[in-house]
N, C-alpha and C positions, 0 to 999 in steps of 0.2 A: 907406304904404311906408316913411316915416321911422321910425315906431314899430316896424315889423317888423325893420328893420336895427338899431336900437338894442337890441331884444330879443335878436336873434341874437348881437350883440356882447357883450352882458351875460352870456349863458349861456356863450359861449366863454371869456370872461375868468374867470368863476366856475369853469368846468371846469379851466382852466389853474392857477388858484390852488389848487384842491382837489388836483390831481395833484402839484403842487410841494410842498404840505404833506405828502402821503404819502410822497414821495420823501425828504423831510428827516426825517420821523418814524421811518422804519424804521432807518436807520443810527444815529440817536440812541438808539433803543430798545436796539439790540444793544450800543452802547457802554456805556450805563447798566447793562445786565445784567452785562457782563464787569467793569466797574469796581466794581459792587456786590459781586460775588463776591470780588474781590481784597481789598476793604476788610474784608469779613467774615472772610476768612482771617487777615488781619493782626490783627484785634481778638481772634480766638480764640487766636492765638499769644501775644499780650500777656496775655490772661487766664490762660492756662496757666502762663506764666512767673511772674505774680504769685502764683498759687496755690502754686507750687513754692517761691517765696521765703518765703511765709508758713508753710510747714511745716518750715523749716529750724530748727536748734538754735543757730545762731550769732547773737548779737546784735551788730549793727554799731555802731561808735562808737569813741570815743577810750578809751584805757586809761591810767589813772594809778594807780600803786602807792601804797598808803597804808601807811606804816610805823607800827607800834605802839610807843610809847615810854612 
């Protein structure tokens, strides 16, 4: 009788643990999907901006006039 009670309680605890993990995994999966898309969009924007900067004709930096004497 004691073994049967322990078996039933172990199965119940295992079932509760499995359901809790599923309840936690689904929202975390959705959050990771949304965050991943947001990060991907930000990286695409930065890459496009870097490409645009590399195609420019202006060289940034300091200007110092050199006089010929």
